PDB file of N, CA, C and O in Angstrom:
ATOM      1  N   UNK A   1     -10.925-123.225  30.047  1.00  0.00           N
ATOM      2  CA  UNK A   1     -10.862-122.000  30.794  1.00  0.00           C
ATOM      3  C   UNK A   1     -11.676-122.173  32.081  1.00  0.00           C
ATOM      4  O   UNK A   1     -12.811-122.651  32.051  1.00  0.00           O
ATOM      5  N   UNK A   2     -11.091-121.786  33.185  1.00  0.00           N
ATOM      6  CA  UNK A   2     -11.755-121.927  34.473  1.00  0.00           C
ATOM      7  C   UNK A   2     -12.554-120.658  34.765  1.00  0.00           C
ATOM      8  O   UNK A   2     -12.050-119.550  34.582  1.00  0.00           O
ATOM      9  N   UNK A   3     -13.795-120.819  35.216  1.00  0.00           N
ATOM     10  CA  UNK A   3     -14.647-119.671  35.493  1.00  0.00           C
ATOM     11  C   UNK A   3     -14.281-119.075  36.837  1.00  0.00           C
ATOM     12  O   UNK A   3     -14.134-119.796  37.824  1.00  0.00           O
ATOM     13  N   UNK A   4     -14.137-117.769  36.876  1.00  0.00           N
ATOM     14  CA  UNK A   4     -13.814-117.057  38.099  1.00  0.00           C
ATOM     15  C   UNK A   4     -14.951-116.097  38.425  1.00  0.00           C
ATOM     16  O   UNK A   4     -15.649-115.623  37.528  1.00  0.00           O
ATOM     17  N   UNK A   5     -15.133-115.813  39.702  1.00  0.00           N
ATOM     18  CA  UNK A   5     -16.105-114.767  40.042  1.00  0.00           C
ATOM     19  C   UNK A   5     -15.671-113.439  39.437  1.00  0.00           C
ATOM     20  O   UNK A   5     -14.493-113.233  39.146  1.00  0.00           O
ATOM     21  N   UNK A   6     -16.625-112.548  39.251  1.00  0.00           N
ATOM     22  CA  UNK A   6     -16.356-111.275  38.573  1.00  0.00           C
ATOM     23  C   UNK A   6     -15.309-110.453  39.317  1.00  0.00           C
ATOM     24  O   UNK A   6     -14.478-109.804  38.682  1.00  0.00           O
ATOM     25  N   UNK A   7     -15.332-110.466  40.660  1.00  0.00           N
ATOM     26  CA  UNK A   7     -14.366-109.670  41.421  1.00  0.00           C
ATOM     27  C   UNK A   7     -12.951-110.194  41.212  1.00  0.00           C
ATOM     28  O   UNK A   7     -12.023-109.403  41.043  1.00  0.00           O
ATOM     29  N   UNK A   8     -12.769-111.508  41.221  1.00  0.00           N
ATOM     30  CA  UNK A   8     -11.448-112.077  41.008  1.00  0.00           C
ATOM     31  C   UNK A   8     -10.983-111.858  39.583  1.00  0.00           C
ATOM     32  O   UNK A   8      -9.804-111.592  39.352  1.00  0.00           O
ATOM     33  N   UNK A   9     -11.886-111.964  38.626  1.00  0.00           N
ATOM     34  CA  UNK A   9     -11.524-111.754  37.232  1.00  0.00           C
ATOM     35  C   UNK A   9     -11.101-110.308  36.993  1.00  0.00           C
ATOM     36  O   UNK A   9     -10.202-110.045  36.194  1.00  0.00           O
ATOM     37  N   UNK A  10     -11.751-109.370  37.685  1.00  0.00           N
ATOM     38  CA  UNK A  10     -11.388-107.967  37.526  1.00  0.00           C
ATOM     39  C   UNK A  10      -9.992-107.702  38.072  1.00  0.00           C
ATOM     40  O   UNK A  10      -9.257-106.883  37.520  1.00  0.00           O
ATOM     41  N   UNK A  11      -9.618-108.388  39.150  1.00  0.00           N
ATOM     42  CA  UNK A  11      -8.290-108.198  39.723  1.00  0.00           C
ATOM     43  C   UNK A  11      -7.201-108.817  38.855  1.00  0.00           C
ATOM     44  O   UNK A  11      -6.102-108.268  38.766  1.00  0.00           O
ATOM     45  N   UNK A  12      -7.483-109.941  38.219  1.00  0.00           N
ATOM     46  CA  UNK A  12      -6.475-110.608  37.404  1.00  0.00           C
ATOM     47  C   UNK A  12      -6.417-110.057  35.995  1.00  0.00           C
ATOM     48  O   UNK A  12      -5.460-110.337  35.272  1.00  0.00           O
ATOM     49  N   UNK A  13      -7.411-109.281  35.578  1.00  0.00           N
ATOM     50  CA  UNK A  13      -7.412-108.702  34.246  1.00  0.00           C
ATOM     51  C   UNK A  13      -8.020-109.603  33.190  1.00  0.00           C
ATOM     52  O   UNK A  13      -8.030-109.244  32.013  1.00  0.00           O
ATOM     53  N   UNK A  14      -8.531-110.772  33.578  1.00  0.00           N
ATOM     54  CA  UNK A  14      -9.148-111.673  32.614  1.00  0.00           C
ATOM     55  C   UNK A  14     -10.578-111.233  32.331  1.00  0.00           C
ATOM     56  O   UNK A  14     -11.244-110.691  33.213  1.00  0.00           O
ATOM     57  N   UNK A  15     -11.052-111.457  31.121  1.00  0.00           N
ATOM     58  CA  UNK A  15     -12.438-111.076  30.813  1.00  0.00           C
ATOM     59  C   UNK A  15     -13.432-111.979  31.551  1.00  0.00           C
ATOM     60  O   UNK A  15     -13.181-113.166  31.759  1.00  0.00           O
ATOM     61  N   UNK A  16     -14.552-111.394  31.937  1.00  0.00           N
ATOM     62  CA  UNK A  16     -15.604-112.130  32.629  1.00  0.00           C
ATOM     63  C   UNK A  16     -16.491-112.785  31.577  1.00  0.00           C
ATOM     64  O   UNK A  16     -17.014-112.107  30.692  1.00  0.00           O
ATOM     65  N   UNK A  17     -16.661-114.096  31.672  1.00  0.00           N
ATOM     66  CA  UNK A  17     -17.477-114.829  30.717  1.00  0.00           C
ATOM     67  C   UNK A  17     -18.875-114.968  31.295  1.00  0.00           C
ATOM     68  O   UNK A  17     -19.058-115.555  32.362  1.00  0.00           O
ATOM     69  N   UNK A  18     -19.862-114.427  30.589  1.00  0.00           N
ATOM     70  CA  UNK A  18     -21.254-114.510  31.025  1.00  0.00           C
ATOM     71  C   UNK A  18     -21.975-115.441  30.069  1.00  0.00           C
ATOM     72  O   UNK A  18     -21.941-115.262  28.851  1.00  0.00           O
ATOM     73  N   UNK A  19     -22.619-116.423  30.639  1.00  0.00           N
ATOM     74  CA  UNK A  19     -23.358-117.379  29.819  1.00  0.00           C
ATOM     75  C   UNK A  19     -24.565-116.669  29.213  1.00  0.00           C
ATOM     76  O   UNK A  19     -25.254-115.939  29.926  1.00  0.00           O
ATOM     77  N   UNK A  20     -24.842-116.856  27.930  1.00  0.00           N
ATOM     78  CA  UNK A  20     -25.966-116.150  27.288  1.00  0.00           C
ATOM     79  C   UNK A  20     -27.315-116.413  27.934  1.00  0.00           C
ATOM     80  O   UNK A  20     -28.165-115.523  27.946  1.00  0.00           O
ATOM     81  N   UNK A  21     -27.538-117.605  28.470  1.00  0.00           N
ATOM     82  CA  UNK A  21     -28.837-117.916  29.067  1.00  0.00           C
ATOM     83  C   UNK A  21     -29.030-117.192  30.391  1.00  0.00           C
ATOM     84  O   UNK A  21     -30.169-116.990  30.812  1.00  0.00           O
ATOM     85  N   UNK A  22     -27.942-116.793  31.066  1.00  0.00           N
ATOM     86  CA  UNK A  22     -28.080-116.135  32.366  1.00  0.00           C
ATOM     87  C   UNK A  22     -28.457-114.670  32.226  1.00  0.00           C
ATOM     88  O   UNK A  22     -28.823-114.047  33.223  1.00  0.00           O
ATOM     89  N   UNK A  23     -28.384-114.089  31.027  1.00  0.00           N
ATOM     90  CA  UNK A  23     -28.716-112.682  30.841  1.00  0.00           C
ATOM     91  C   UNK A  23     -30.215-112.432  30.931  1.00  0.00           C
ATOM     92  O   UNK A  23     -30.624-111.363  31.383  1.00  0.00           O
ATOM     93  N   UNK A  24     -31.033-113.369  30.521  1.00  0.00           N
ATOM     94  CA  UNK A  24     -32.478-113.162  30.441  1.00  0.00           C
ATOM     95  C   UNK A  24     -33.235-114.030  31.441  1.00  0.00           C
ATOM     96  O   UNK A  24     -34.229-114.660  31.081  1.00  0.00           O
ATOM     97  N   UNK A  25     -32.786-114.069  32.661  1.00  0.00           N
ATOM     98  CA  UNK A  25     -33.473-114.908  33.656  1.00  0.00           C
ATOM     99  C   UNK A  25     -34.748-114.265  34.159  1.00  0.00           C
ATOM    100  O   UNK A  25     -35.674-114.978  34.547  1.00  0.00           O
ATOM    101  N   UNK A  26     -34.830-112.959  34.168  1.00  0.00           N
ATOM    102  CA  UNK A  26     -36.064-112.282  34.497  1.00  0.00           C
ATOM    103  C   UNK A  26     -36.178-111.798  35.926  1.00  0.00           C
ATOM    104  O   UNK A  26     -35.303-112.003  36.767  1.00  0.00           O
ATOM    105  N   UNK A  27     -37.302-111.147  36.152  1.00  0.00           N
ATOM    106  CA  UNK A  27     -37.566-110.522  37.446  1.00  0.00           C
ATOM    107  C   UNK A  27     -37.778-111.548  38.554  1.00  0.00           C
ATOM    108  O   UNK A  27     -37.369-111.319  39.692  1.00  0.00           O
ATOM    109  N   UNK A  28     -38.406-112.668  38.238  1.00  0.00           N
ATOM    110  CA  UNK A  28     -38.652-113.706  39.235  1.00  0.00           C
ATOM    111  C   UNK A  28     -37.338-114.259  39.785  1.00  0.00           C
ATOM    112  O   UNK A  28     -37.231-114.534  40.980  1.00  0.00           O
ATOM    113  N   UNK A  29     -36.354-114.418  38.929  1.00  0.00           N
ATOM    114  CA  UNK A  29     -35.038-114.888  39.362  1.00  0.00           C
ATOM    115  C   UNK A  29     -34.406-113.883  40.321  1.00  0.00           C
ATOM    116  O   UNK A  29     -33.824-114.269  41.335  1.00  0.00           O
ATOM    117  N   UNK A  30     -34.521-112.594  39.999  1.00  0.00           N
ATOM    118  CA  UNK A  30     -33.954-111.569  40.871  1.00  0.00           C
ATOM    119  C   UNK A  30     -34.639-111.555  42.233  1.00  0.00           C
ATOM    120  O   UNK A  30     -33.973-111.407  43.258  1.00  0.00           O
ATOM    121  N   UNK A  31     -35.963-111.707  42.255  1.00  0.00           N
ATOM    122  CA  UNK A  31     -36.676-111.753  43.534  1.00  0.00           C
ATOM    123  C   UNK A  31     -36.263-112.955  44.371  1.00  0.00           C
ATOM    124  O   UNK A  31     -36.077-112.839  45.582  1.00  0.00           O
ATOM    125  N   UNK A  32     -36.119-114.106  43.727  1.00  0.00           N
ATOM    126  CA  UNK A  32     -35.707-115.304  44.442  1.00  0.00           C
ATOM    127  C   UNK A  32     -34.303-115.135  45.016  1.00  0.00           C
ATOM    128  O   UNK A  32     -34.033-115.522  46.153  1.00  0.00           O
ATOM    129  N   UNK A  33     -33.425-114.558  44.225  1.00  0.00           N
ATOM    130  CA  UNK A  33     -32.050-114.358  44.681  1.00  0.00           C
ATOM    131  C   UNK A  33     -31.997-113.328  45.804  1.00  0.00           C
ATOM    132  O   UNK A  33     -31.227-113.488  46.751  1.00  0.00           O
ATOM    133  N   UNK A  34     -32.798-112.283  45.711  1.00  0.00           N
ATOM    134  CA  UNK A  34     -32.859-111.255  46.742  1.00  0.00           C
ATOM    135  C   UNK A  34     -33.430-111.826  48.040  1.00  0.00           C
ATOM    136  O   UNK A  34     -32.986-111.449  49.125  1.00  0.00           O
ATOM    137  N   UNK A  35     -34.402-112.724  47.941  1.00  0.00           N
ATOM    138  CA  UNK A  35     -35.044-113.291  49.118  1.00  0.00           C
ATOM    139  C   UNK A  35     -34.111-114.212  49.898  1.00  0.00           C
ATOM    140  O   UNK A  35     -34.349-114.463  51.079  1.00  0.00           O
ATOM    141  N   UNK A  36     -33.073-114.711  49.278  1.00  0.00           N
ATOM    142  CA  UNK A  36     -32.118-115.573  49.979  1.00  0.00           C
ATOM    143  C   UNK A  36     -31.167-114.794  50.874  1.00  0.00           C
ATOM    144  O   UNK A  36     -30.577-115.367  51.790  1.00  0.00           O
ATOM    145  N   UNK A  37     -31.009-113.518  50.629  1.00  0.00           N
ATOM    146  CA  UNK A  37     -30.075-112.698  51.372  1.00  0.00           C
ATOM    147  C   UNK A  37     -30.804-112.035  52.545  1.00  0.00           C
ATOM    148  O   UNK A  37     -31.610-111.129  52.338  1.00  0.00           O
ATOM    149  N   UNK A  38     -30.528-112.477  53.763  1.00  0.00           N
ATOM    150  CA  UNK A  38     -31.239-111.955  54.936  1.00  0.00           C
ATOM    151  C   UNK A  38     -30.948-110.490  55.189  1.00  0.00           C
ATOM    152  O   UNK A  38     -31.845-109.731  55.556  1.00  0.00           O
ATOM    153  N   UNK A  39     -29.705-110.086  54.997  1.00  0.00           N
ATOM    154  CA  UNK A  39     -29.350-108.693  55.235  1.00  0.00           C
ATOM    155  C   UNK A  39     -30.071-107.776  54.248  1.00  0.00           C
ATOM    156  O   UNK A  39     -30.477-106.672  54.612  1.00  0.00           O
ATOM    157  N   UNK A  40     -30.231-108.220  53.016  1.00  0.00           N
ATOM    158  CA  UNK A  40     -30.965-107.436  52.021  1.00  0.00           C
ATOM    159  C   UNK A  40     -32.439-107.328  52.400  1.00  0.00           C
ATOM    160  O   UNK A  40     -33.050-106.276  52.212  1.00  0.00           O
ATOM    161  N   UNK A  41     -33.010-108.396  52.928  1.00  0.00           N
ATOM    162  CA  UNK A  41     -34.416-108.349  53.356  1.00  0.00           C
ATOM    163  C   UNK A  41     -34.607-107.414  54.543  1.00  0.00           C
ATOM    164  O   UNK A  41     -35.599-106.688  54.612  1.00  0.00           O
ATOM    165  N   UNK A  42     -33.662-107.429  55.477  1.00  0.00           N
ATOM    166  CA  UNK A  42     -33.744-106.506  56.622  1.00  0.00           C
ATOM    167  C   UNK A  42     -33.658-105.070  56.126  1.00  0.00           C
ATOM    168  O   UNK A  42     -34.397-104.204  56.593  1.00  0.00           O
ATOM    169  N   UNK A  43     -32.767-104.818  55.190  1.00  0.00           N
ATOM    170  CA  UNK A  43     -32.653-103.481  54.615  1.00  0.00           C
ATOM    171  C   UNK A  43     -33.922-103.064  53.900  1.00  0.00           C
ATOM    172  O   UNK A  43     -34.330-101.905  53.981  1.00  0.00           O
ATOM    173  N   UNK A  44     -34.549-103.998  53.199  1.00  0.00           N
ATOM    174  CA  UNK A  44     -35.812-103.706  52.516  1.00  0.00           C
ATOM    175  C   UNK A  44     -36.893-103.329  53.521  1.00  0.00           C
ATOM    176  O   UNK A  44     -37.630-102.367  53.302  1.00  0.00           O
ATOM    177  N   UNK A  45     -36.999-104.073  54.618  1.00  0.00           N
ATOM    178  CA  UNK A  45     -38.008-103.770  55.635  1.00  0.00           C
ATOM    179  C   UNK A  45     -37.744-102.418  56.299  1.00  0.00           C
ATOM    180  O   UNK A  45     -38.687-101.690  56.610  1.00  0.00           O
ATOM    181  N   UNK A  46     -36.481-102.077  56.518  1.00  0.00           N
ATOM    182  CA  UNK A  46     -36.158-100.772  57.112  1.00  0.00           C
ATOM    183  C   UNK A  46     -36.569 -99.646  56.161  1.00  0.00           C
ATOM    184  O   UNK A  46     -37.154 -98.652  56.592  1.00  0.00           O
ATOM    185  N   UNK A  47     -36.267 -99.799  54.881  1.00  0.00           N
ATOM    186  CA  UNK A  47     -36.639 -98.778  53.898  1.00  0.00           C
ATOM    187  C   UNK A  47     -38.163 -98.657  53.803  1.00  0.00           C
ATOM    188  O   UNK A  47     -38.692 -97.548  53.736  1.00  0.00           O
ATOM    189  N   UNK A  48     -38.869 -99.790  53.796  1.00  0.00           N
ATOM    190  CA  UNK A  48     -40.334 -99.747  53.741  1.00  0.00           C
ATOM    191  C   UNK A  48     -40.927 -99.102  54.994  1.00  0.00           C
ATOM    192  O   UNK A  48     -41.926 -98.387  54.910  1.00  0.00           O
ATOM    193  N   UNK A  49     -40.319 -99.351  56.155  1.00  0.00           N
ATOM    194  CA  UNK A  49     -40.781 -98.724  57.392  1.00  0.00           C
ATOM    195  C   UNK A  49     -40.591 -97.215  57.348  1.00  0.00           C
ATOM    196  O   UNK A  49     -41.474 -96.466  57.767  1.00  0.00           O
ATOM    197  N   UNK A  50     -39.456 -96.766  56.848  1.00  0.00           N
ATOM    198  CA  UNK A  50     -39.205 -95.324  56.744  1.00  0.00           C
ATOM    199  C   UNK A  50     -40.192 -94.680  55.773  1.00  0.00           C
ATOM    200  O   UNK A  50     -40.699 -93.590  56.041  1.00  0.00           O
ATOM    201  N   UNK A  51     -40.468 -95.334  54.660  1.00  0.00           N
ATOM    202  CA  UNK A  51     -41.438 -94.808  53.698  1.00  0.00           C
ATOM    203  C   UNK A  51     -42.833 -94.744  54.320  1.00  0.00           C
ATOM    204  O   UNK A  51     -43.549 -93.760  54.136  1.00  0.00           O
ATOM    205  N   UNK A  52     -43.222 -95.793  55.059  1.00  0.00           N
ATOM    206  CA  UNK A  52     -44.541 -95.800  55.707  1.00  0.00           C
ATOM    207  C   UNK A  52     -44.644 -94.691  56.755  1.00  0.00           C
ATOM    208  O   UNK A  52     -45.677 -94.031  56.859  1.00  0.00           O
ATOM    209  N   UNK A  53     -43.576 -94.484  57.533  1.00  0.00           N
ATOM    210  CA  UNK A  53     -43.598 -93.414  58.527  1.00  0.00           C
ATOM    211  C   UNK A  53     -43.688 -92.044  57.868  1.00  0.00           C
ATOM    212  O   UNK A  53     -44.353 -91.146  58.385  1.00  0.00           O
ATOM    213  N   UNK A  54     -43.024 -91.883  56.734  1.00  0.00           N
ATOM    214  CA  UNK A  54     -43.098 -90.604  56.025  1.00  0.00           C
ATOM    215  C   UNK A  54     -44.495 -90.370  55.452  1.00  0.00           C
ATOM    216  O   UNK A  54     -44.995 -89.245  55.470  1.00  0.00           O
ATOM    217  N   UNK A  55     -45.120 -91.425  54.946  1.00  0.00           N
ATOM    218  CA  UNK A  55     -46.459 -91.272  54.373  1.00  0.00           C
ATOM    219  C   UNK A  55     -47.517 -90.999  55.439  1.00  0.00           C
ATOM    220  O   UNK A  55     -48.444 -90.223  55.209  1.00  0.00           O
ATOM    221  N   UNK A  56     -47.382 -91.633  56.601  1.00  0.00           N
ATOM    222  CA  UNK A  56     -48.379 -91.484  57.662  1.00  0.00           C
ATOM    223  C   UNK A  56     -47.960 -90.492  58.737  1.00  0.00           C
ATOM    224  O   UNK A  56     -48.541 -90.496  59.822  1.00  0.00           O
ATOM    225  N   UNK A  57     -46.983 -89.652  58.475  1.00  0.00           N
ATOM    226  CA  UNK A  57     -46.484 -88.688  59.456  1.00  0.00           C
ATOM    227  C   UNK A  57     -47.558 -87.731  59.966  1.00  0.00           C
ATOM    228  O   UNK A  57     -47.575 -87.440  61.162  1.00  0.00           O
ATOM    229  N   UNK A  58     -48.448 -87.232  59.123  1.00  0.00           N
ATOM    230  CA  UNK A  58     -49.476 -86.327  59.664  1.00  0.00           C
ATOM    231  C   UNK A  58     -50.400 -86.998  60.683  1.00  0.00           C
ATOM    232  O   UNK A  58     -50.917 -86.324  61.573  1.00  0.00           O
ATOM    233  N   UNK A  59     -50.613 -88.286  60.573  1.00  0.00           N
ATOM    234  CA  UNK A  59     -51.466 -88.986  61.529  1.00  0.00           C
ATOM    235  C   UNK A  59     -50.684 -89.445  62.757  1.00  0.00           C
ATOM    236  O   UNK A  59     -51.249 -89.555  63.845  1.00  0.00           O
ATOM    237  N   UNK A  60     -49.401 -89.710  62.593  1.00  0.00           N
ATOM    238  CA  UNK A  60     -48.581 -90.147  63.728  1.00  0.00           C
ATOM    239  C   UNK A  60     -48.298 -88.976  64.661  1.00  0.00           C
ATOM    240  O   UNK A  60     -48.397 -89.110  65.881  1.00  0.00           O
ATOM    241  N   UNK A  61     -47.952 -87.843  64.096  1.00  0.00           N
ATOM    242  CA  UNK A  61     -47.664 -86.643  64.880  1.00  0.00           C
ATOM    243  C   UNK A  61     -48.379 -85.457  64.235  1.00  0.00           C
ATOM    244  O   UNK A  61     -47.845 -84.843  63.312  1.00  0.00           O
ATOM    245  N   UNK A  62     -49.577 -85.132  64.711  1.00  0.00           N
ATOM    246  CA  UNK A  62     -50.362 -84.074  64.067  1.00  0.00           C
ATOM    247  C   UNK A  62     -49.915 -82.654  64.412  1.00  0.00           C
ATOM    248  O   UNK A  62     -50.523 -81.694  63.938  1.00  0.00           O
ATOM    249  N   UNK A  63     -48.878 -82.499  65.216  1.00  0.00           N
ATOM    250  CA  UNK A  63     -48.446 -81.175  65.638  1.00  0.00           C
ATOM    251  C   UNK A  63     -47.438 -80.607  64.653  1.00  0.00           C
ATOM    252  O   UNK A  63     -46.700 -81.351  64.006  1.00  0.00           O
ATOM    253  N   UNK A  64     -47.412 -79.304  64.544  1.00  0.00           N
ATOM    254  CA  UNK A  64     -46.520 -78.633  63.603  1.00  0.00           C
ATOM    255  C   UNK A  64     -45.066 -78.705  64.094  1.00  0.00           C
ATOM    256  O   UNK A  64     -44.798 -78.404  65.257  1.00  0.00           O
ATOM    257  N   UNK A  65     -44.136 -79.097  63.231  1.00  0.00           N
ATOM    258  CA  UNK A  65     -42.732 -79.105  63.633  1.00  0.00           C
ATOM    259  C   UNK A  65     -42.105 -77.713  63.568  1.00  0.00           C
ATOM    260  O   UNK A  65     -40.988 -77.516  64.046  1.00  0.00           O
ATOM    261  N   UNK A  66     -42.813 -76.751  62.982  1.00  0.00           N
ATOM    262  CA  UNK A  66     -42.273 -75.404  62.801  1.00  0.00           C
ATOM    263  C   UNK A  66     -42.786 -74.444  63.877  1.00  0.00           C
ATOM    264  O   UNK A  66     -42.027 -73.634  64.409  1.00  0.00           O
ATOM    265  N   UNK A  67     -44.072 -74.541  64.190  1.00  0.00           N
ATOM    266  CA  UNK A  67     -44.698 -73.622  65.143  1.00  0.00           C
ATOM    267  C   UNK A  67     -44.547 -74.157  66.573  1.00  0.00           C
ATOM    268  O   UNK A  67     -45.101 -75.211  66.883  1.00  0.00           O
ATOM    269  N   UNK A  68     -43.826 -73.471  67.439  1.00  0.00           N
ATOM    270  CA  UNK A  68     -43.662 -73.939  68.820  1.00  0.00           C
ATOM    271  C   UNK A  68     -44.911 -73.662  69.666  1.00  0.00           C
ATOM    272  O   UNK A  68     -45.640 -72.697  69.434  1.00  0.00           O
ATOM    273  N   UNK A  69     -45.129 -74.525  70.638  1.00  0.00           N
ATOM    274  CA  UNK A  69     -46.245 -74.373  71.570  1.00  0.00           C
ATOM    275  C   UNK A  69     -45.656 -74.082  72.948  1.00  0.00           C
ATOM    276  O   UNK A  69     -45.373 -74.998  73.720  1.00  0.00           O
ATOM    277  N   UNK A  70     -45.475 -72.789  73.249  1.00  0.00           N
ATOM    278  CA  UNK A  70     -44.794 -72.383  74.477  1.00  0.00           C
ATOM    279  C   UNK A  70     -45.622 -72.642  75.725  1.00  0.00           C
ATOM    280  O   UNK A  70     -45.069 -72.667  76.824  1.00  0.00           O
ATOM    281  N   UNK A  71     -46.922 -72.835  75.593  1.00  0.00           N
ATOM    282  CA  UNK A  71     -47.763 -73.077  76.762  1.00  0.00           C
ATOM    283  C   UNK A  71     -47.644 -74.519  77.268  1.00  0.00           C
ATOM    284  O   UNK A  71     -47.945 -74.789  78.430  1.00  0.00           O
ATOM    285  N   UNK A  72     -47.212 -75.437  76.415  1.00  0.00           N
ATOM    286  CA  UNK A  72     -47.072 -76.834  76.809  1.00  0.00           C
ATOM    287  C   UNK A  72     -45.613 -77.286  76.903  1.00  0.00           C
ATOM    288  O   UNK A  72     -45.319 -78.468  76.728  1.00  0.00           O
ATOM    289  N   UNK A  73     -44.717 -76.368  77.173  1.00  0.00           N
ATOM    290  CA  UNK A  73     -43.301 -76.711  77.258  1.00  0.00           C
ATOM    291  C   UNK A  73     -43.016 -77.462  78.552  1.00  0.00           C
ATOM    292  O   UNK A  73     -43.451 -77.044  79.625  1.00  0.00           O
ATOM    293  N   UNK A  74     -42.289 -78.566  78.454  1.00  0.00           N
ATOM    294  CA  UNK A  74     -41.830 -79.387  79.582  1.00  0.00           C
ATOM    295  C   UNK A  74     -42.977 -79.919  80.441  1.00  0.00           C
ATOM    296  O   UNK A  74     -42.872 -79.957  81.667  1.00  0.00           O
ATOM    297  N   UNK A  75     -44.056 -80.324  79.808  1.00  0.00           N
ATOM    298  CA  UNK A  75     -45.185 -80.945  80.517  1.00  0.00           C
ATOM    299  C   UNK A  75     -44.953 -82.449  80.638  1.00  0.00           C
ATOM    300  O   UNK A  75     -44.224 -83.042  79.842  1.00  0.00           O
ATOM    301  N   UNK A  76     -45.576 -83.050  81.631  1.00  0.00           N
ATOM    302  CA  UNK A  76     -45.472 -84.504  81.831  1.00  0.00           C
ATOM    303  C   UNK A  76     -46.259 -85.232  80.748  1.00  0.00           C
ATOM    304  O   UNK A  76     -47.121 -84.636  80.103  1.00  0.00           O
ATOM    305  N   UNK A  77     -45.970 -86.509  80.545  1.00  0.00           N
ATOM    306  CA  UNK A  77     -46.736 -87.279  79.541  1.00  0.00           C
ATOM    307  C   UNK A  77     -48.223 -87.292  79.862  1.00  0.00           C
ATOM    308  O   UNK A  77     -48.617 -87.445  81.018  1.00  0.00           O
ATOM    309  N   UNK A  78     -49.033 -87.132  78.842  1.00  0.00           N
ATOM    310  CA  UNK A  78     -50.488 -87.183  78.989  1.00  0.00           C
ATOM    311  C   UNK A  78     -51.073 -87.786  77.709  1.00  0.00           C
ATOM    312  O   UNK A  78     -50.338 -88.283  76.855  1.00  0.00           O
ATOM    313  N   UNK A  79     -52.395 -87.736  77.587  1.00  0.00           N
ATOM    314  CA  UNK A  79     -53.049 -88.368  76.426  1.00  0.00           C
ATOM    315  C   UNK A  79     -52.686 -87.664  75.117  1.00  0.00           C
ATOM    316  O   UNK A  79     -52.552 -88.327  74.089  1.00  0.00           O
ATOM    317  N   UNK A  80     -52.526 -86.372  75.131  1.00  0.00           N
ATOM    318  CA  UNK A  80     -52.191 -85.636  73.912  1.00  0.00           C
ATOM    319  C   UNK A  80     -50.723 -85.823  73.512  1.00  0.00           C
ATOM    320  O   UNK A  80     -50.401 -85.885  72.326  1.00  0.00           O
ATOM    321  N   UNK A  81     -49.845 -85.912  74.502  1.00  0.00           N
ATOM    322  CA  UNK A  81     -48.411 -86.075  74.257  1.00  0.00           C
ATOM    323  C   UNK A  81     -47.931 -87.282  75.052  1.00  0.00           C
ATOM    324  O   UNK A  81     -47.650 -87.178  76.246  1.00  0.00           O
ATOM    325  N   UNK A  82     -47.840 -88.425  74.383  1.00  0.00           N
ATOM    326  CA  UNK A  82     -47.518 -89.670  75.078  1.00  0.00           C
ATOM    327  C   UNK A  82     -46.115 -89.693  75.675  1.00  0.00           C
ATOM    328  O   UNK A  82     -45.884 -90.367  76.679  1.00  0.00           O
ATOM    329  N   UNK A  83     -45.184 -88.974  75.078  1.00  0.00           N
ATOM    330  CA  UNK A  83     -43.817 -88.945  75.581  1.00  0.00           C
ATOM    331  C   UNK A  83     -43.517 -87.678  76.349  1.00  0.00           C
ATOM    332  O   UNK A  83     -42.376 -87.462  76.755  1.00  0.00           O
ATOM    333  N   UNK A  84     -44.512 -86.836  76.557  1.00  0.00           N
ATOM    334  CA  UNK A  84     -44.282 -85.557  77.215  1.00  0.00           C
ATOM    335  C   UNK A  84     -43.932 -84.522  76.167  1.00  0.00           C
ATOM    336  O   UNK A  84     -43.966 -84.777  74.963  1.00  0.00           O
ATOM    337  N   UNK A  85     -43.591 -83.328  76.676  1.00  0.00           N
ATOM    338  CA  UNK A  85     -43.202 -82.258  75.731  1.00  0.00           C
ATOM    339  C   UNK A  85     -41.828 -81.740  76.071  1.00  0.00           C
ATOM    340  O   UNK A  85     -41.323 -80.842  75.398  1.00  0.00           O
TER     341      UNK A  85
END
C-alpha cells in the first residue's frame, strides 16, 4: 500500500494510515515542526505583539478613549501628543 498525504487520501476515499510511533512524538516535536514554518512564526510574532500592546495599553496611551478633550482638538504634535490630536 502506498502512503498518501491526508488531503489526497481524503479526496480518494482511502483510509489514512497513521504510524503508531508518530502519535506520541510530544510537544518538542511540535515546536520543532512549527519553527520550520516561517509564515507560522511571523503569525506568532504578530499575535504576541498584539497581546503585548493590549497588556501595556494604559502605559502606551494614558488618555481615555471614551472622554473627549475638546480643549486640545486639532493641536500640533507636542510632548504630550506625539502624533498631534
